[in-house]
Every structure is written in C-alpha cells, then in structure tokens.
Gaussian input, Z-matrix of N, CA and C with variables (Angstrom, degrees):
# hf/3-21g

backbone

0 1
 N
 C     1     B1
 C     2     B2     1     A1
 N     3     B3     2     A2     1     D1
 C     4     B4     3     A3     2     D2
 C     5     B5     4     A4     3     D3
 N     6     B6     5     A5     4     D4
 C     7     B7     6     A6     5     D5
 C     8     B8     7     A7     6     D6
 N     9     B9     8     A8     7     D7
 C    10    B10     9     A9     8     D8
 C    11    B11    10    A10     9     D9
 N    12    B12    11    A11    10    D10
 C    13    B13    12    A12    11    D11
 C    14    B14    13    A13    12    D12
 N    15    B15    14    A14    13    D13
 C    16    B16    15    A15    14    D14
 C    17    B17    16    A16    15    D15
 N    18    B18    17    A17    16    D16
 C    19    B19    18    A18    17    D17
 C    20    B20    19    A19    18    D18
 N    21    B21    20    A20    19    D19
 C    22    B22    21    A21    20    D20
 C    23    B23    22    A22    21    D21
 N    24    B24    23    A23    22    D22
 C    25    B25    24    A24    23    D23
 C    26    B26    25    A25    24    D24
 N    27    B27    26    A26    25    D25
 C    28    B28    27    A27    26    D26
 C    29    B29    28    A28    27    D27
 N    30    B30    29    A29    28    D28
 C    31    B31    30    A30    29    D29
 C    32    B32    31    A31    30    D30
 N    33    B33    32    A32    31    D31
 C    34    B34    33    A33    32    D32
 C    35    B35    34    A34    33    D33
 N    36    B36    35    A35    34    D34
 C    37    B37    36    A36    35    D35
 C    38    B38    37    A37    36    D36
 N    39    B39    38    A38    37    D37
 C    40    B40    39    A39    38    D38
 C    41    B41    40    A40    39    D39
 N    42    B42    41    A41    40    D40
 C    43    B43    42    A42    41    D41
 C    44    B44    43    A43    42    D42
 N    45    B45    44    A44    43    D43
 C    46    B46    45    A45    44    D44
 C    47    B47    46    A46    45    D45
 N    48    B48    47    A47    46    D46
 C    49    B49    48    A48    47    D47
 C    50    B50    49    A49    48    D48
 N    51    B51    50    A50    49    D49
 C    52    B52    51    A51    50    D50
 C    53    B53    52    A52    51    D51
 N    54    B54    53    A53    52    D52
 C    55    B55    54    A54    53    D53
 C    56    B56    55    A55    54    D54
 N    57    B57    56    A56    55    D55
 C    58    B58    57    A57    56    D56
 C    59    B59    58    A58    57    D57
 N    60    B60    59    A59    58    D58
 C    61    B61    60    A60    59    D59
 C    62    B62    61    A61    60    D60
 N    63    B63    62    A62    61    D61
 C    64    B64    63    A63    62    D62
 C    65    B65    64    A64    63    D63
 N    66    B66    65    A65    64    D64
 C    67    B67    66    A66    65    D65
 C    68    B68    67    A67    66    D66
 N    69    B69    68    A68    67    D67
 C    70    B70    69    A69    68    D68
 C    71    B71    70    A70    69    D69
 N    72    B72    71    A71    70    D70
 C    73    B73    72    A72    71    D71
 C    74    B74    73    A73    72    D72
 N    75    B75    74    A74    73    D73
 C    76    B76    75    A75    74    D74
 C    77    B77    76    A76    75    D75
 N    78    B78    77    A77    76    D76
 C    79    B79    78    A78    77    D77
 C    80    B80    79    A79    78    D78
 N    81    B81    80    A80    79    D79
 C    82    B82    81    A81    80    D80
 C    83    B83    82    A82    81    D81
 N    84    B84    83    A83    82    D82
 C    85    B85    84    A84    83    D83
 C    86    B86    85    A85    84    D84
 N    87    B87    86    A86    85    D85
 C    88    B88    87    A87    86    D86
 C    89    B89    88    A88    87    D87
 N    90    B90    89    A89    88    D88
 C    91    B91    90    A90    89    D89
 C    92    B92    91    A91    90    D90
 N    93    B93    92    A92    91    D91
 C    94    B94    93    A93    92    D92
 C    95    B95    94    A94    93    D93
 N    96    B96    95    A95    94    D94
 C    97    B97    96    A96    95    D95
 C    98    B98    97    A97    96    D96
 N    99    B99    98    A98    97    D97
 C   100   B100    99    A99    98    D98
 C   101   B101   100   A100    99    D99
 N   102   B102   101   A101   100   D100
 C   103   B103   102   A102   101   D101
 C   104   B104   103   A103   102   D102
 N   105   B105   104   A104   103   D103
 C   106   B106   105   A105   104   D104
 C   107   B107   106   A106   105   D105
 N   108   B108   107   A107   106   D106
 C   109   B109   108   A108   107   D107
 C   110   B110   109   A109   108   D108
 N   111   B111   110   A110   109   D109
 C   112   B112   111   A111   110   D110
 C   113   B113   112   A112   111   D111
 N   114   B114   113   A113   112   D112
 C   115   B115   114   A114   113   D113
 C   116   B116   115   A115   114   D114
 N   117   B117   116   A116   115   D115
 C   118   B118   117   A117   116   D116
 C   119   B119   118   A118   117   D117
 N   120   B120   119   A119   118   D118
 C   121   B121   120   A120   119   D119
 C   122   B122   121   A121   120   D120
 N   123   B123   122   A122   121   D121
 C   124   B124   123   A123   122   D122
 C   125   B125   124   A124   123   D123
 N   126   B126   125   A125   124   D124
 C   127   B127   126   A126   125   D125
 C   128   B128   127   A127   126   D126
 N   129   B129   128   A128   127   D127
 C   130   B130   129   A129   128   D128
 C   131   B131   130   A130   129   D129
 N   132   B132   131   A131   130   D130
 C   133   B133   132   A132   131   D131
 C   134   B134   133   A133   132   D132
 N   135   B135   134   A134   133   D133
 C   136   B136   135   A135   134   D134
 C   137   B137   136   A136   135   D135
 N   138   B138   137   A137   136   D136
 C   139   B139   138   A138   137   D137
 C   140   B140   139   A139   138   D138
 N   141   B141   140   A140   139   D139
 C   142   B142   141   A141   140   D140
 C   143   B143   142   A142   141   D141
 N   144   B144   143   A143   142   D142
 C   145   B145   144   A144   143   D143
 C   146   B146   145   A145   144   D144
 N   147   B147   146   A146   145   D145
 C   148   B148   147   A147   146   D146
 C   149   B149   148   A148   147   D147
 N   150   B150   149   A149   148   D148
 C   151   B151   150   A150   149   D149
 C   152   B152   151   A151   150   D150
 N   153   B153   152   A152   151   D151
 C   154   B154   153   A153   152   D152
 C   155   B155   154   A154   153   D153
 N   156   B156   155   A155   154   D154
 C   157   B157   156   A156   155   D155
 C   158   B158   157   A157   156   D156
 N   159   B159   158   A158   157   D157
 C   160   B160   159   A159   158   D158
 C   161   B161   160   A160   159   D159
 N   162   B162   161   A161   160   D160
 C   163   B163   162   A162   161   D161
 C   164   B164   163   A163   162   D162
 N   165   B165   164   A164   163   D163
 C   166   B166   165   A165   164   D164
 C   167   B167   166   A166   165   D165
 N   168   B168   167   A167   166   D166
 C   169   B169   168   A168   167   D167
 C   170   B170   169   A169   168   D168
 N   171   B171   170   A170   169   D169
 C   172   B172   171   A171   170   D170
 C   173   B173   172   A172   171   D171
 N   174   B174   173   A173   172   D172
 C   175   B175   174   A174   173   D173
 C   176   B176   175   A175   174   D174
 N   177   B177   176   A176   175   D175
 C   178   B178   177   A177   176   D176
 C   179   B179   178   A178   177   D177
 N   180   B180   179   A179   178   D178
 C   181   B181   180   A180   179   D179
 C   182   B182   181   A181   180   D180
 N   183   B183   182   A182   181   D181
 C   184   B184   183   A183   182   D182
 C   185   B185   184   A184   183   D183
 N   186   B186   185   A185   184   D184
 C   187   B187   186   A186   185   D185
 C   188   B188   187   A187   186   D186
 N   189   B189   188   A188   187   D187
 C   190   B190   189   A189   188   D188
 C   191   B191   190   A190   189   D189
 N   192   B192   191   A191   190   D190
 C   193   B193   192   A192   191   D191
 C   194   B194   193   A193   192   D192
 N   195   B195   194   A194   193   D193
 C   196   B196   195   A195   194   D194
 C   197   B197   196   A196   195   D195
 N   198   B198   197   A197   196   D196
 C   199   B199   198   A198   197   D197
 C   200   B200   199   A199   198   D198
 N   201   B201   200   A200   199   D199
 C   202   B202   201   A201   200   D200
 C   203   B203   202   A202   201   D201
 N   204   B204   203   A203   202   D202
 C   205   B205   204   A204   203   D203
 C   206   B206   205   A205   204   D204
 N   207   B207   206   A206   205   D205
 C   208   B208   207   A207   206   D206
 C   209   B209   208   A208   207   D207
 N   210   B210   209   A209   208   D208
 C   211   B211   210   A210   209   D209
 C   212   B212   211   A211   210   D210
 N   213   B213   212   A212   211   D211
 C   214   B214   213   A213   212   D212
 C   215   B215   214   A214   213   D213
 N   216   B216   215   A215   214   D214
 C   217   B217   216   A216   215   D215
 C   218   B218   217   A217   216   D216
 N   219   B219   218   A218   217   D217
 C   220   B220   219   A219   218   D218
 C   221   B221   220   A220   219   D219
 N   222   B222   221   A221   220   D220
 C   223   B223   222   A222   221   D221
 C   224   B224   223   A223   222   D222
 N   225   B225   224   A224   223   D223
 C   226   B226   225   A225   224   D224
 C   227   B227   226   A226   225   D225
 N   228   B228   227   A227   226   D226
 C   229   B229   228   A228   227   D227
 C   230   B230   229   A229   228   D228
 N   231   B231   230   A230   229   D229
 C   232   B232   231   A231   230   D230
 C   233   B233   232   A232   231   D231
 N   234   B234   233   A233   232   D232
 C   235   B235   234   A234   233   D233
 C   236   B236   235   A235   234   D234
 N   237   B237   236   A236   235   D235
 C   238   B238   237   A237   236   D236
 C   239   B239   238   A238   237   D237
 N   240   B240   239   A239   238   D238
 C   241   B241   240   A240   239   D239
 C   242   B242   241   A241   240   D240
 N   243   B243   242   A242   241   D241
 C   244   B244   243   A243   242   D242
 C   245   B245   244   A244   243   D243
 N   246   B246   245   A245   244   D244
 C   247   B247   246   A246   245   D245
 C   248   B248   247   A247   246   D246
 N   249   B249   248   A248   247   D247
 C   250   B250   249   A249   248   D248
 C   251   B251   250   A250   249   D249
 N   252   B252   251   A251   250   D250
 C   253   B253   252   A252   251   D251
 C   254   B254   253   A253   252   D252
 N   255   B255   254   A254   253   D253
 C   256   B256   255   A255   254   D254
 C   257   B257   256   A256   255   D255
 N   258   B258   257   A257   256   D256
 C   259   B259   258   A258   257   D257
 C   260   B260   259   A259   258   D258
 N   261   B261   260   A260   259   D259
 C   262   B262   261   A261   260   D260
 C   263   B263   262   A262   261   D261
 N   264   B264   263   A263   262   D262
 C   265   B265   264   A264   263   D263
 C   266   B266   265   A265   264   D264
 N   267   B267   266   A266   265   D265
 C   268   B268   267   A267   266   D266
 C   269   B269   268   A268   267   D267
 N   270   B270   269   A269   268   D268
 C   271   B271   270   A270   269   D269
 C   272   B272   271   A271   270   D270
 N   273   B273   272   A272   271   D271
 C   274   B274   273   A273   272   D272
 C   275   B275   274   A274   273   D273
 N   276   B276   275   A275   274   D274
 C   277   B277   276   A276   275   D275
 C   278   B278   277   A277   276   D276
 N   279   B279   278   A278   277   D277
 C   280   B280   279   A279   278   D278
 C   281   B281   280   A280   279   D279
 N   282   B282   281   A281   280   D280
 C   283   B283   282   A282   281   D281
 C   284   B284   283   A283   282   D282
 N   285   B285   284   A284   283   D283
 C   286   B286   285   A285   284   D284
 C   287   B287   286   A286   285   D285
 N   288   B288   287   A287   286   D286
 C   289   B289   288   A288   287   D287
 C   290   B290   289   A289   288   D288
 N   291   B291   290   A290   289   D289
 C   292   B292   291   A291   290   D290
 C   293   B293   292   A292   291   D291
 N   294   B294   293   A293   292   D292
 C   295   B295   294   A294   293   D293
 C   296   B296   295   A295   294   D294
 N   297   B297   296   A296   295   D295
 C   298   B298   297   A297   296   D296
 C   299   B299   298   A298   297   D297
 N   300   B300   299   A299   298   D298
 C   301   B301   300   A300   299   D299
 C   302   B302   301   A301   300   D300
 N   303   B303   302   A302   301   D301
 C   304   B304   303   A303   302   D302
 C   305   B305   304   A304   303   D303
 N   306   B306   305   A305   304   D304
 C   307   B307   306   A306   305   D305
 C   308   B308   307   A307   306   D306
 N   309   B309   308   A308   307   D307
 C   310   B310   309   A309   308   D308
 C   311   B311   310   A310   309   D309
 N   312   B312   311   A311   310   D310
 C   313   B313   312   A312   311   D311
 C   314   B314   313   A313   312   D312
 N   315   B315   314   A314   313   D313
 C   316   B316   315   A315   314   D314
 C   317   B317   316   A316   315   D315
 N   318   B318   317   A317   316   D316
 C   319   B319   318   A318   317   D317
 C   320   B320   319   A319   318   D318
 N   321   B321   320   A320   319   D319
 C   322   B322   321   A321   320   D320
 C   323   B323   322   A322   321   D321
 N   324   B324   323   A323   322   D322
 C   325   B325   324   A324   323   D323
 C   326   B326   325   A325   324   D324
 N   327   B327   326   A326   325   D325
 C   328   B328   327   A327   326   D326
 C   329   B329   328   A328   327   D327

   B1=1.4582
   B2=1.6489
   B3=1.1570
   B4=1.4868
   B5=1.5497
   B6=1.3587
   B7=1.3226
   B8=1.4818
   B9=1.4978
   B10=1.4297
   B11=1.5840
   B12=1.2932
   B13=1.4890
   B14=1.5056
   B15=1.2579
   B16=1.5692
   B17=1.4410
   B18=1.3433
   B19=1.4676
   B20=1.3833
   B21=1.3574
   B22=1.4178
   B23=1.6387
   B24=1.4915
   B25=1.4670
   B26=1.5334
   B27=1.3149
   B28=1.5040
   B29=1.6631
   B30=1.2860
   B31=1.3901
   B32=1.5536
   B33=1.2386
   B34=1.4428
   B35=1.5424
   B36=1.1973
   B37=1.3893
   B38=1.4959
   B39=1.2718
   B40=1.4822
   B41=1.5802
   B42=1.3514
   B43=1.3336
   B44=1.5614
   B45=1.3363
   B46=1.4280
   B47=1.6105
   B48=1.3069
   B49=1.5777
   B50=1.5293
   B51=1.3819
   B52=1.3186
   B53=1.5695
   B54=1.3864
   B55=1.4166
   B56=1.4839
   B57=1.2965
   B58=1.4054
   B59=1.6010
   B60=1.2455
   B61=1.4343
   B62=1.4526
   B63=1.1907
   B64=1.4975
   B65=1.6625
   B66=1.2586
   B67=1.4759
   B68=1.4338
   B69=1.3582
   B70=1.3364
   B71=1.4824
   B72=1.2834
   B73=1.5437
   B74=1.5565
   B75=1.2236
   B76=1.5029
   B77=1.4258
   B78=1.4268
   B79=1.4619
   B80=1.6205
   B81=1.2434
   B82=1.4955
   B83=1.5230
   B84=1.3704
   B85=1.4189
   B86=1.4510
   B87=1.2317
   B88=1.6158
   B89=1.4854
   B90=1.3382
   B91=1.5085
   B92=1.5074
   B93=1.3438
   B94=1.5453
   B95=1.5088
   B96=1.2963
   B97=1.3503
   B98=1.4761
   B99=1.3301
   B100=1.4534
   B101=1.4512
   B102=1.2545
   B103=1.5074
   B104=1.5531
   B105=1.4661
   B106=1.5276
   B107=1.4907
   B108=1.2964
   B109=1.4437
   B110=1.5540
   B111=1.3215
   B112=1.4157
   B113=1.4631
   B114=1.4083
   B115=1.4018
   B116=1.5230
   B117=1.3260
   B118=1.3992
   B119=1.5926
   B120=1.2160
   B121=1.4958
   B122=1.4581
   B123=1.3995
   B124=1.4730
   B125=1.5242
   B126=1.4671
   B127=1.3964
   B128=1.5911
   B129=1.3961
   B130=1.3345
   B131=1.4675
   B132=1.3408
   B133=1.4371
   B134=1.6051
   B135=1.2482
   B136=1.5329
   B137=1.4191
   B138=1.3146
   B139=1.4343
   B140=1.5059
   B141=1.3757
   B142=1.3965
   B143=1.5801
   B144=1.3624
   B145=1.3810
   B146=1.6483
   B147=1.2693
   B148=1.6509
   B149=1.5732
   B150=1.2239
   B151=1.5179
   B152=1.5567
   B153=1.3524
   B154=1.4655
   B155=1.4206
   B156=1.4609
   B157=1.4221
   B158=1.4854
   B159=1.3566
   B160=1.4729
   B161=1.6165
   B162=1.2702
   B163=1.4260
   B164=1.4590
   B165=1.3688
   B166=1.4640
   B167=1.7053
   B168=1.2572
   B169=1.4234
   B170=1.6250
   B171=1.3303
   B172=1.5496
   B173=1.4976
   B174=1.3946
   B175=1.3884
   B176=1.7687
   B177=1.2431
   B178=1.5919
   B179=1.5925
   B180=1.3235
   B181=1.4202
   B182=1.4485
   B183=1.3400
   B184=1.4425
   B185=1.5123
   B186=1.4197
   B187=1.4507
   B188=1.4011
   B189=1.3122
   B190=1.5443
   B191=1.4719
   B192=1.3874
   B193=1.5097
   B194=1.4449
   B195=1.3840
   B196=1.5811
   B197=1.5698
   B198=1.3196
   B199=1.4604
   B200=1.5943
   B201=1.5051
   B202=1.3865
   B203=1.5578
   B204=1.2809
   B205=1.3350
   B206=1.6091
   B207=1.3712
   B208=1.3055
   B209=1.5969
   B210=1.2830
   B211=1.2991
   B212=1.6804
   B213=1.2087
   B214=1.5236
   B215=1.5132
   B216=1.3860
   B217=1.4386
   B218=1.5295
   B219=1.3345
   B220=1.3869
   B221=1.4427
   B222=1.3452
   B223=1.3743
   B224=1.5303
   B225=1.4591
   B226=1.3169
   B227=1.5895
   B228=1.3860
   B229=1.3489
   B230=1.5100
   B231=1.4253
   B232=1.3816
   B233=1.4096
   B234=1.3215
   B235=1.4601
   B236=1.5696
   B237=1.3611
   B238=1.3247
   B239=1.5717
   B240=1.2082
   B241=1.6075
   B242=1.5789
   B243=1.2807
   B244=1.5923
   B245=1.4514
   B246=1.3372
   B247=1.4025
   B248=1.5640
   B249=1.4132
   B250=1.4869
   B251=1.4849
   B252=1.3452
   B253=1.4951
   B254=1.5068
   B255=1.4102
   B256=1.3778
   B257=1.5720
   B258=1.2897
   B259=1.4909
   B260=1.4497
   B261=1.4071
   B262=1.4990
   B263=1.5045
   B264=1.3409
   B265=1.3730
   B266=1.4987
   B267=1.4268
   B268=1.3919
   B269=1.4662
   B270=1.2989
   B271=1.5631
   B272=1.6442
   B273=1.4128
   B274=1.4620
   B275=1.4491
   B276=1.3487
   B277=1.4040
   B278=1.4811
   B279=1.3570
   B280=1.3788
   B281=1.4944
   B282=1.3415
   B283=1.4843
   B284=1.5339
   B285=1.2337
   B286=1.4647
   B287=1.5501
   B288=1.3531
   B289=1.4260
   B290=1.4157
   B291=1.2989
   B292=1.4662
   B293=1.6246
   B294=1.3453
   B295=1.4777
   B296=1.3862
   B297=1.3220
   B298=1.4097
   B299=1.5265
   B300=1.4345
   B301=1.4988
   B302=1.5145
   B303=1.4034
   B304=1.5035
   B305=1.5299
   B306=1.2800
   B307=1.4863
   B308=1.3236
   B309=1.4829
   B310=1.3413
   B311=1.4841
   B312=1.3083
   B313=1.4042
   B314=1.4667
   B315=1.3876
   B316=1.3291
   B317=1.5829
   B318=1.1714
   B319=1.5634
   B320=1.4778
   B321=1.2685
   B322=1.3979
   B323=1.6245
   B324=1.2453
   B325=1.6976
   B326=1.5475
   B327=1.2410
   B328=1.4049
   B329=1.5444
   A1=104.72
   A2=111.59
   A3=125.81
   A4=110.23
   A5=120.67
   A6=129.81
   A7=114.62
   A8=109.79
   A9=118.56
   A10=109.05
   A11=111.69
   A12=111.76
   A13=109.72
   A14=110.78
   A15=122.96
   A16=110.82
   A17=114.76
   A18=120.28
   A19=111.92
   A20=117.58
   A21=125.53
   A22=118.55
   A23=107.24
   A24=110.90
   A25=107.92
   A26=116.47
   A27=123.10
   A28=110.17
   A29=116.86
   A30=119.95
   A31=118.69
   A32=121.38
   A33=129.62
   A34=117.01
   A35=118.69
   A36=123.23
   A37=108.86
   A38=113.45
   A39=116.95
   A40=114.32
   A41=121.67
   A42=122.45
   A43=109.69
   A44=117.60
   A45=121.51
   A46=105.51
   A47=113.93
   A48=114.20
   A49=104.26
   A50=115.66
   A51=121.24
   A52=109.64
   A53=110.70
   A54=118.17
   A55=103.06
   A56=114.14
   A57=131.13
   A58=117.92
   A59=117.73
   A60=121.46
   A61=110.54
   A62=119.70
   A63=126.42
   A64=109.93
   A65=116.70
   A66=118.30
   A67=108.15
   A68=118.18
   A69=132.96
   A70=112.79
   A71=122.72
   A72=123.34
   A73=108.72
   A74=117.11
   A75=116.26
   A76=121.96
   A77=109.05
   A78=118.89
   A79=109.45
   A80=119.52
   A81=114.78
   A82=108.75
   A83=124.88
   A84=119.58
   A85=118.29
   A86=114.86
   A87=120.17
   A88=102.18
   A89=119.66
   A90=125.64
   A91=104.67
   A92=111.04
   A93=117.04
   A94=108.20
   A95=117.44
   A96=124.48
   A97=116.04
   A98=125.21
   A99=126.40
   A100=117.14
   A101=119.42
   A102=123.98
   A103=106.15
   A104=107.87
   A105=115.37
   A106=115.36
   A107=115.31
   A108=118.95
   A109=110.08
   A110=121.39
   A111=121.19
   A112=108.59
   A113=112.62
   A114=118.68
   A115=116.07
   A116=117.54
   A117=122.56
   A118=116.37
   A119=119.70
   A120=121.19
   A121=108.82
   A122=111.95
   A123=116.59
   A124=103.51
   A125=112.34
   A126=113.61
   A127=103.32
   A128=113.30
   A129=129.45
   A130=116.55
   A131=123.35
   A132=121.22
   A133=109.53
   A134=117.65
   A135=122.55
   A136=116.47
   A137=118.60
   A138=126.54
   A139=109.71
   A140=116.61
   A141=127.48
   A142=111.16
   A143=124.12
   A144=128.21
   A145=108.68
   A146=112.76
   A147=112.45
   A148=103.11
   A149=105.98
   A150=119.02
   A151=114.12
   A152=118.64
   A153=126.10
   A154=108.69
   A155=114.13
   A156=121.87
   A157=111.14
   A158=118.01
   A159=122.25
   A160=106.44
   A161=116.13
   A162=121.39
   A163=114.11
   A164=117.17
   A165=117.07
   A166=107.34
   A167=108.81
   A168=117.74
   A169=110.19
   A170=114.90
   A171=118.85
   A172=108.68
   A173=116.70
   A174=122.81
   A175=107.66
   A176=107.44
   A177=117.54
   A178=107.59
   A179=123.84
   A180=127.28
   A181=112.31
   A182=121.18
   A183=123.65
   A184=105.52
   A185=120.79
   A186=125.40
   A187=106.90
   A188=115.63
   A189=127.64
   A190=107.63
   A191=110.40
   A192=121.02
   A193=106.13
   A194=113.21
   A195=120.57
   A196=104.25
   A197=113.74
   A198=114.39
   A199=107.18
   A200=113.52
   A201=118.98
   A202=116.00
   A203=119.14
   A204=123.68
   A205=110.67
   A206=114.49
   A207=113.92
   A208=121.21
   A209=124.79
   A210=132.33
   A211=107.96
   A212=113.01
   A213=117.15
   A214=113.84
   A215=116.26
   A216=114.70
   A217=119.44
   A218=118.23
   A219=134.56
   A220=107.90
   A221=124.07
   A222=127.45
   A223=111.58
   A224=115.53
   A225=117.09
   A226=107.33
   A227=116.52
   A228=120.20
   A229=114.03
   A230=116.04
   A231=132.35
   A232=114.35
   A233=122.78
   A234=126.25
   A235=110.78
   A236=120.37
   A237=123.40
   A238=117.13
   A239=111.27
   A240=117.67
   A241=103.68
   A242=110.96
   A243=118.46
   A244=112.32
   A245=118.66
   A246=123.46
   A247=111.35
   A248=106.20
   A249=110.92
   A250=102.34
   A251=114.10
   A252=121.95
   A253=112.06
   A254=122.76
   A255=128.20
   A256=106.57
   A257=119.23
   A258=127.96
   A259=106.40
   A260=115.53
   A261=125.70
   A262=106.98
   A263=118.27
   A264=125.03
   A265=111.39
   A266=116.28
   A267=122.20
   A268=116.14
   A269=116.89
   A270=119.19
   A271=104.23
   A272=109.01
   A273=118.66
   A274=109.36
   A275=119.13
   A276=126.96
   A277=112.47
   A278=121.80
   A279=122.30
   A280=108.58
   A281=115.36
   A282=125.55
   A283=111.65
   A284=122.77
   A285=125.18
   A286=105.51
   A287=110.98
   A288=122.51
   A289=121.13
   A290=113.02
   A291=123.45
   A292=114.50
   A293=110.95
   A294=109.27
   A295=121.41
   A296=121.97
   A297=124.25
   A298=105.31
   A299=113.67
   A300=121.46
   A301=105.92
   A302=111.09
   A303=116.52
   A304=108.03
   A305=118.03
   A306=122.37
   A307=109.94
   A308=122.53
   A309=137.01
   A310=107.13
   A311=117.16
   A312=120.59
   A313=113.03
   A314=119.32
   A315=125.40
   A316=108.92
   A317=118.03
   A318=116.49
   A319=114.04
   A320=124.05
   A321=124.69
   A322=114.77
   A323=109.17
   A324=115.73
   A325=106.30
   A326=125.50
   A327=127.60
   A328=111.95
   D1=140.49
   D2=175.41
   D3=-99.39
   D4=118.47
   D5=172.32
   D6=-129.48
   D7=120.36
   D8=-178.29
   D9=-128.45
   D10=151.56
   D11=166.50
   D12=-115.67
   D13=140.43
   D14=174.66
   D15=-108.00
   D16=120.69
   D17=176.58
   D18=-76.37
   D19=125.41
   D20=-169.92
   D21=-94.38
   D22=-15.34
   D23=-177.46
   D24=-87.87
   D25=178.64
   D26=-170.30
   D27=-77.15
   D28=-10.03
   D29=-173.89
   D30=-68.02
   D31=-34.76
   D32=168.27
   D33=-148.45
   D34=149.85
   D35=-179.57
   D36=-116.95
   D37=68.07
   D38=-176.54
   D39=-138.52
   D40=154.58
   D41=174.34
   D42=-100.57
   D43=134.73
   D44=179.29
   D45=-97.81
   D46=126.60
   D47=178.18
   D48=-88.44
   D49=127.59
   D50=177.52
   D51=-93.20
   D52=-44.92
   D53=174.75
   D54=-159.57
   D55=150.31
   D56=-177.74
   D57=-154.53
   D58=168.07
   D59=175.00
   D60=-63.48
   D61=-34.83
   D62=-175.59
   D63=-96.66
   D64=-17.40
   D65=172.87
   D66=-134.79
   D67=129.91
   D68=178.83
   D69=-118.30
   D70=136.94
   D71=178.36
   D72=-75.13
   D73=-20.58
   D74=-169.84
   D75=73.34
   D76=-8.10
   D77=176.43
   D78=-140.02
   D79=156.96
   D80=-169.33
   D81=-83.88
   D82=-1.01
   D83=177.58
   D84=-119.99
   D85=161.16
   D86=-177.60
   D87=-138.19
   D88=119.63
   D89=-172.88
   D90=-101.06
   D91=134.74
   D92=172.78
   D93=-116.94
   D94=138.35
   D95=179.54
   D96=169.41
   D97=-174.42
   D98=177.48
   D99=-78.58
   D100=-23.50
   D101=-168.87
   D102=-71.20
   D103=155.00
   D104=179.48
   D105=-64.38
   D106=-21.01
   D107=-174.23
   D108=-88.27
   D109=-1.30
   D110=-179.35
   D111=-80.59
   D112=147.32
   D113=173.67
   D114=-66.01
   D115=-33.94
   D116=166.55
   D117=-118.25
   D118=113.40
   D119=-178.57
   D120=-95.70
   D121=127.01
   D122=178.58
   D123=-121.08
   D124=125.35
   D125=-173.33
   D126=-98.32
   D127=92.70
   D128=175.40
   D129=-139.62
   D130=136.03
   D131=175.76
   D132=-71.31
   D133=-17.33
   D134=172.71
   D135=-77.56
   D136=-6.86
   D137=-177.52
   D138=-109.19
   D139=126.42
   D140=178.52
   D141=-63.32
   D142=157.02
   D143=174.05
   D144=-57.26
   D145=-46.58
   D146=167.62
   D147=-130.46
   D148=98.88
   D149=-171.83
   D150=-78.44
   D151=-61.39
   D152=178.52
   D153=-144.64
   D154=169.41
   D155=174.33
   D156=-131.19
   D157=133.56
   D158=174.59
   D159=-93.32
   D160=123.51
   D161=175.61
   D162=-103.02
   D163=114.78
   D164=-177.91
   D165=-104.82
   D166=121.09
   D167=177.08
   D168=-105.93
   D169=91.04
   D170=-175.06
   D171=-60.42
   D172=-43.06
   D173=-167.70
   D174=-57.94
   D175=-46.45
   D176=-174.89
   D177=-100.96
   D178=11.36
   D179=179.78
   D180=44.55
   D181=52.46
   D182=-172.19
   D183=-133.76
   D184=131.12
   D185=166.50
   D186=-113.94
   D187=137.48
   D188=174.86
   D189=-126.28
   D190=160.09
   D191=174.09
   D192=-123.14
   D193=134.34
   D194=177.62
   D195=-118.64
   D196=126.75
   D197=170.19
   D198=-80.88
   D199=138.90
   D200=-178.51
   D201=-95.15
   D202=29.99
   D203=-179.21
   D204=84.73
   D205=28.55
   D206=-176.96
   D207=-66.84
   D208=156.20
   D209=-173.65
   D210=-65.07
   D211=-53.59
   D212=-172.22
   D213=-107.07
   D214=20.22
   D215=168.06
   D216=81.82
   D217=157.05
   D218=170.83
   D219=-120.01
   D220=132.74
   D221=-174.32
   D222=-134.30
   D223=134.28
   D224=177.53
   D225=-121.39
   D226=117.47
   D227=-177.67
   D228=59.87
   D229=35.14
   D230=-177.45
   D231=69.16
   D232=4.45
   D233=170.66
   D234=-93.17
   D235=137.60
   D236=179.06
   D237=-71.79
   D238=143.19
   D239=-176.21
   D240=-97.50
   D241=102.06
   D242=175.58
   D243=-65.23
   D244=-47.67
   D245=-173.48
   D246=-132.18
   D247=-81.76
   D248=-179.91
   D249=-141.78
   D250=145.48
   D251=-177.37
   D252=-144.69
   D253=137.40
   D254=-179.87
   D255=-66.92
   D256=147.48
   D257=174.16
   D258=-113.49
   D259=142.35
   D260=178.76
   D261=-124.85
   D262=150.06
   D263=174.13
   D264=-49.40
   D265=127.72
   D266=-176.13
   D267=94.32
   D268=-14.35
   D269=-177.28
   D270=-58.26
   D271=156.09
   D272=166.27
   D273=-100.49
   D274=125.28
   D275=174.56
   D276=-108.25
   D277=122.82
   D278=177.39
   D279=-116.01
   D280=119.04
   D281=173.87
   D282=-95.90
   D283=105.62
   D284=-169.27
   D285=64.49
   D286=-105.16
   D287=174.48
   D288=-116.84
   D289=8.46
   D290=-177.14
   D291=-98.53
   D292=111.36
   D293=-177.72
   D294=-90.57
   D295=146.42
   D296=-177.22
   D297=-138.72
   D298=149.22
   D299=167.98
   D300=-96.00
   D301=138.57
   D302=-179.72
   D303=-96.15
   D304=129.06
   D305=172.06
   D306=-119.49
   D307=125.78
   D308=-177.47
   D309=-127.95
   D310=123.48
   D311=169.02
   D312=-151.22
   D313=142.36
   D314=177.72
   D315=-73.60
   D316=136.28
   D317=-178.32
   D318=-55.53
   D319=-32.82
   D320=178.02
   D321=-67.91
   D322=-14.87
   D323=-179.35
   D324=-85.18
   D325=-9.36
   D326=-179.58
   D327=-71.88

C-alpha cells in the first residue's frame, strides 16, 4: 500500500512518503510533530512535540490517524479527531494548522 501526504499550504510543495512498496517504515506507525524523534517534523508553534500518529495496517489495508493529546488538535475533513479515526484516499488531514491531502493507493492499482 502506498501512503503519501501532500502539503496543501504555501510553505512547501512536496509529498511526504509514509509507506510505499519501495519504502517501508518497518513499524506500523508514523509520528508527526515538532520533536527530533518524529518521522515528520513540522516547525510550527501550532504543532505539539508529538502531535499525532498515522497507523498503517498493510494486512487489512487500513490507515488510521490518532491524536496524541495535542494542544491544537488533529482534524480529518474539518472534524476533530478525538481518539483514532480511519483515513481514506482524498481525505484532508490538518495537523495543528498545517493541511495535508492524504493519498492512499494499493501498489497493484498503479
């Protein structure tokens, strides 16, 4: 399964690979935040040190987001993530105030 995040604000025009056929995390989660040990570091005062976690379940082909008790929240399609929420291809994920488009594809669909 290929999972990428496309940053939607003007700060950067890049896609962040979370999981792909060519690149695997070796663990089922991908942490987003300001801390040095995060998989994706976002330099914003609106983003907590450990803000949220993406959980990729290759076996069941499911991607979920879990808020890690962030100060400014995690949102999917403008709705707050209270605990854990599944993600679908095309969803809008907002981490603090930074928006991303979620792209999920099974490798065979390419």
